C-alpha positions in Angstrom: 65.8 29.6 -159.6 65.5 26.0 -160.9 64.1 25.4 -164.3 62.0 22.4 -165.5 60.7 22.0 -169.1 57.3 20.3 -169.5 56.3 19.9 -173.1 53.2 18.3 -174.8 54.3 15.9 -177.4 53.1 13.3 -179.9 54.5 10.3 -181.7 55.0 12.4 -184.9 57.0 15.1 -183.1 58.5 13.5 -180.1 62.1 13.5 -181.3 61.9 17.2 -182.2 60.2 17.9 -178.9 62.9 16.2 -177.0 65.5 18.4 -178.8 63.5 21.5 -178.0 63.3 20.4 -174.3 67.1 20.1 -174.3 67.4 23.6 -175.7 64.9 25.1 -173.3 66.5 23.3 -170.3 69.9 24.7 -171.4 71.8 21.4 -171.3 75.0 23.0 -172.7 75.2 25.1 -169.5 75.2 21.9 -167.5 77.3 19.5 -169.5 81.0 19.8 -170.2 81.8 19.0 -173.8 85.3 17.9 -172.7 83.9 15.1 -170.6 82.4 11.8 -171.7 78.7 11.3 -171.1 76.9 8.4 -169.4 73.4 7.6 -170.6 71.5 5.8 -167.8 68.3 4.1 -168.9 65.7 2.7 -166.5 64.6 -0.9 -166.8 62.1 -1.4 -164.0 60.8 -4.5 -165.7 62.2 -6.5 -168.6 58.8 -6.9 -170.1 57.1 -4.2 -172.3 54.8 -2.3 -170.1 53.8 1.3 -170.6 55.1 3.8 -168.0 57.4 1.3 -166.4 60.6 1.6 -168.5 62.6 4.1 -170.6 61.1 4.3 -174.0 63.0 3.8 -177.3 62.1 7.3 -178.5 63.3 8.7 -175.2 66.6 7.0 -175.6 66.9 7.9 -179.3 65.8 11.5 -178.7 68.5 11.9 -176.0 71.2 10.5 -178.2 70.2 12.7 -181.2 70.0 15.8 -179.1 73.4 15.1 -177.4 75.1 14.4 -180.7 73.6 17.5 -182.3 75.3 19.6 -179.6 78.7 18.0 -180.0 78.5 15.4 -177.2 80.0 12.4 -179.2 81.6 10.4 -176.4 78.5 8.6 -175.2 78.4 5.5 -173.1 75.3 3.5 -171.9 75.4 2.0 -168.4 72.8 -0.6 -167.4 72.3 -2.4 -164.1 70.3 -5.4 -163.0 68.2 -6.1 -160.0 67.4 -9.4 -158.3 64.2 -9.5 -160.3 65.0 -7.9 -163.7 67.2 -9.0 -166.5 68.9 -6.2 -168.5 69.8 -8.5 -171.4 66.2 -9.5 -171.9 65.0 -6.0 -171.2 67.1 -4.2 -173.7 65.8 -6.6 -176.5 62.1 -6.6 -175.5 62.2 -2.8 -174.9 64.0 -2.1 -178.3 67.0 -0.5 -176.6 69.2 -2.8 -178.8 67.8 -1.1 -181.9 69.1 2.3 -180.7 72.4 0.8 -179.5 73.0 -0.6 -182.9 71.7 2.3 -184.9 74.0 4.8 -183.2 76.9 2.4 -182.4 76.6 3.0 -178.7 78.9 1.1 -176.3 77.0 -0.6 -173.5 78.4 -1.4 -170.1 76.8 -3.5 -167.3 77.8 -2.2 -164.0 77.6 -5.6 -162.3 80.2 -7.2 -164.6 82.1 -4.6 -166.8 82.9 -1.9 -164.3 85.4 -1.7 -161.4 83.9 -0.8 -158.1 86.0 1.4 -155.8 85.6 2.6 -152.2 84.4 6.2 -152.1 84.6 8.6 -149.2 81.9 11.3 -149.7 82.9 14.8 -149.0 79.4 15.9 -148.0 77.5 14.7 -145.0 75.8 11.4 -145.4 72.4 10.6 -143.8 72.4 6.8 -143.8 74.8 5.0 -146.3 77.8 4.6 -143.9 75.5 3.0 -141.3 74.2 0.5 -143.9 77.5 -0.3 -145.6 79.9 -0.5 -142.6 82.8 -1.7 -144.7 82.5 1.4 -146.9 80.5 2.8 -149.8 81.5 1.3 -153.2 80.6 2.9 -156.5 81.7 2.3 -160.1 85.0 4.0 -160.9 83.8 4.6 -164.4 81.3 7.2 -163.2 84.0 9.6 -162.0 84.6 12.8 -164.1 81.7 12.1 -166.5 78.4 13.8 -167.4 75.3 11.7 -166.7 71.9 11.9 -168.2 69.1 10.0 -166.5 66.2 8.6 -168.5 63.4 7.8 -166.0 59.7 7.5 -166.5 57.0 9.2 -164.5 55.5 6.7 -162.1 54.7 5.8 -158.5 56.7 3.4 -156.3 55.7 1.3 -153.4 58.7 2.4 -151.2 59.6 6.0 -152.3 56.1 7.1 -153.4 57.4 8.3 -156.8 60.4 7.3 -158.8 62.2 9.7 -161.1 65.6 11.3 -161.6 66.9 10.8 -158.0 65.7 7.2 -157.9 67.4 6.5 -161.3 70.8 6.7 -159.7 69.9 3.9 -157.3 70.6 1.1 -159.7 73.7 2.7 -161.3 75.6 3.7 -158.1 74.7 0.8 -155.8 75.4 -2.9 -156.3 72.9 -5.7 -156.1 72.9 -5.4 -152.3 71.1 -2.1 -152.6 68.0 -3.7 -151.2 69.7 -3.3 -147.8 68.6 0.4 -148.0 64.9 0.0 -148.6 63.9 0.9 -145.0 65.8 4.2 -145.4 65.1 4.7 -149.1 64.5 8.4 -148.9 67.7 9.1 -147.0 69.6 6.8 -149.4 68.4 8.8 -152.5 69.5 12.0 -150.9 73.0 10.5 -150.1 73.3 9.3 -153.7 72.5 12.8 -155.1 75.2 14.2 -152.8 77.6 11.7 -154.2 76.5 12.4 -157.8 77.2 16.1 -157.4 80.7 15.2 -156.2 81.7 12.8 -159.0 79.9 14.0 -162.1 80.8 16.9 -164.3 77.1 17.5 -165.0 73.7 15.9 -164.3 70.7 16.1 -166.6 67.4 14.3 -166.7 65.0 13.6 -169.6 61.8 12.1 -168.2 59.3 10.3 -170.3 55.6 11.0 -169.3 54.0 9.9 -172.6 52.4 7.5 -170.2 52.4 8.0 -166.4 52.0 5.0 -164.1 49.8 5.0 -161.0 49.6 2.2 -158.4 52.0 -0.2 -156.7 55.0 0.5 -159.0 57.4 0.3 -160.4 55.8 -2.7 -162.2 52.1 -3.4 -161.4 51.0 0.0 -162.6 47.9 1.5 -164.2 49.2 3.5 -167.1 47.6 6.7 -168.3 48.4 8.4 -171.6 49.7 11.9 -170.7 51.7 12.9 -173.9 54.4 14.8 -171.9 58.1 15.0 -171.7 60.1 16.7 -169.0 63.7 17.9 -168.9 65.9 19.6 -166.3 69.4 19.9 -164.9 67.9 19.9 -161.3 67.1 16.3 -160.2 65.1 17.5 -157.2 63.1 20.0 -159.2 62.1 17.6 -162.0 61.0 15.1 -159.4 59.0 17.8 -157.6 57.2 18.7 -160.9 56.6 15.0 -161.6 55.1 14.6 -158.1 52.7 17.4 -158.8 51.6 16.0 -162.1 51.0 12.6 -160.5 48.9 14.2 -157.8 51.2 14.6 -154.8 52.5 17.5 -152.8 56.2 17.4 -153.6 57.4 18.6 -150.2 55.4 15.8 -148.5 57.6 13.3 -150.2 60.5 12.8 -147.8 63.4 12.5 -150.3 62.4 15.7 -152.1 62.0 17.6 -148.9 65.3 16.4 -147.5 67.2 17.2 -150.7 65.6 20.7 -150.9 66.5 21.4 -147.2 70.1 20.3 -147.8 70.5 22.6 -150.9 70.9 19.7 -153.4 68.2 21.1 -155.6 64.8 22.8 -155.4 61.7 20.9 -154.3 59.4 23.9 -153.6 57.3 24.5 -156.7 57.1 28.2 -155.9 60.9 28.3 -156.5 60.8 26.4 -159.8 60.4 28.1 -163.2 58.3 25.7 -165.3 58.6 26.2 -169.1 55.9 24.9 -171.4 52.7 23.4 -170.0 50.7 24.8 -167.1 51.1 21.9 -164.6 48.4 23.5 -162.3 45.9 22.1 -164.7 47.4 18.6 -164.7 46.7 16.1 -161.9 46.4 12.4 -162.3 45.4 11.8 -158.7 47.7 8.8 -158.4 47.7 6.6 -155.4 50.5 4.1 -154.6 48.3 1.3 -153.2 49.6 -2.2 -152.5 50.0 -5.6 -154.2 51.0 -8.9 -152.7 54.7 -8.2 -153.0 54.5 -4.7 -151.5 52.5 -6.0 -148.5 55.2 -8.5 -147.7 57.8 -5.8 -148.2 56.1 -3.4 -146.0 56.1 -5.9 -143.1 59.8 -6.6 -143.5 61.1 -3.2 -144.3 58.9 -0.9 -142.3 56.6 -3.1 -140.2 56.7 -5.6 -137.3 59.4 -7.8 -138.9 61.8 -4.9 -139.5 64.1 -6.2 -136.7 64.6 -9.4 -138.6 66.0 -7.9 -141.8 69.5 -9.3 -141.3 68.1 -12.8 -141.2 65.8 -12.4 -144.2 67.9 -10.2 -146.5 71.6 -10.6 -145.5 71.6 -14.4 -145.6 70.7 -17.0 -148.3 67.0 -16.7 -147.2 66.9 -13.6 -149.4 66.5 -15.9 -152.4 63.1 -17.1 -151.1 61.9 -13.5 -151.4 63.6 -13.0 -154.8 61.9 -16.0 -156.2 58.6 -15.0 -154.6 58.8 -11.5 -156.2 59.8 -13.0 -159.6 57.0 -15.6 -159.5 54.3 -13.1 -158.5 55.2 -10.4 -161.0 56.4 -12.5 -164.0 54.4 -15.7 -163.7 51.1 -14.5 -162.1 50.4 -10.8 -162.4 51.8 -10.2 -165.9 50.1 -13.2 -167.6 46.8 -12.6 -165.8 46.6 -8.8 -166.0 49.6 -7.1 -167.6 49.8 -9.0 -170.9 46.2 -8.0 -171.9 46.9 -4.4 -171.1 50.1 -4.5 -173.2 48.4 -6.1 -176.1 45.8 -3.3 -176.1 48.6 -0.7 -175.8 50.4 -2.1 -178.8 47.2 -2.4 -180.9 45.2 0.7 -179.9 47.5 3.3 -178.4 49.3 5.8 -180.7 52.4 5.3 -178.5 52.1 1.5 -178.8 52.1 1.8 -182.6 55.2 4.0 -182.4 56.9 1.4 -180.2 56.1 -1.3 -182.8 57.9 0.8 -185.5 61.2 0.4 -183.8 62.6 -2.7 -185.5 
């Protein structure tokens, strides 16, 4: 039976609660101490925005808990997207404070790592059809543990984004947008690959805030005071889905992964330690914004047949600029910034964030 830890937490106890979550989720049964460990944060937006990105306490708690158990060979791997800047993000989000404090080496998969062609042993659902010249992944990932640090939030294409989606940026290059039409199948293929190349997979999910709406950026955050941990990527995403207000098995990537034996998506087969999640439901809806409406037409709607023209040619930069302009120059100044200012001033988690200097 899969095991997912769900703990109530607070700014005063969060580091200790993360350590307890590691213990209850039995990370030492999953991770080899002889193998190096990759820490994979999530930067969905380079701006501070509650529920959107890995939190500094999540990153620090993971590092402390790993070191306490003898995992000293730690390496952070970050990625970029066409609309996020990891250098800007790691400074604004206070990652650099943790990197410096614990002397963590940081690698950027788009410039520091060698990409090699990989032939999966397991059956693939979609990736060979998308990448006809072969599937390329970072050679650095082979033979290492990996710990994912997602947050609990909705997503315009995959309904929710969690542990399985966190591999999307690390394992695929900047042409990963080719997969959006088949995002659910892609996440299942990536979990198959992860299980072949990693010596262990573990997830620490921050749900101190959960994000509802057209994520992963234009979200409505809700203070939830939770952390989740598990060595089963499918199971932790299923529990996250339930907390957000979805039937886990109605989400395609969870159902497909469960059916293929890559993890457990059926809540009846998951042992949940800690909080009673039957009493937690944030009734999230994904919804739409301007960017998602355009994306829906191109990835899933009437213009789907023209994807090659729009996304495999220089025309893609029109959409890249459009997404950047809408999110960073319109939505954030008009709506997001006020919410963030209130978060930093009035939220107990915002005040903790401000303490990281």
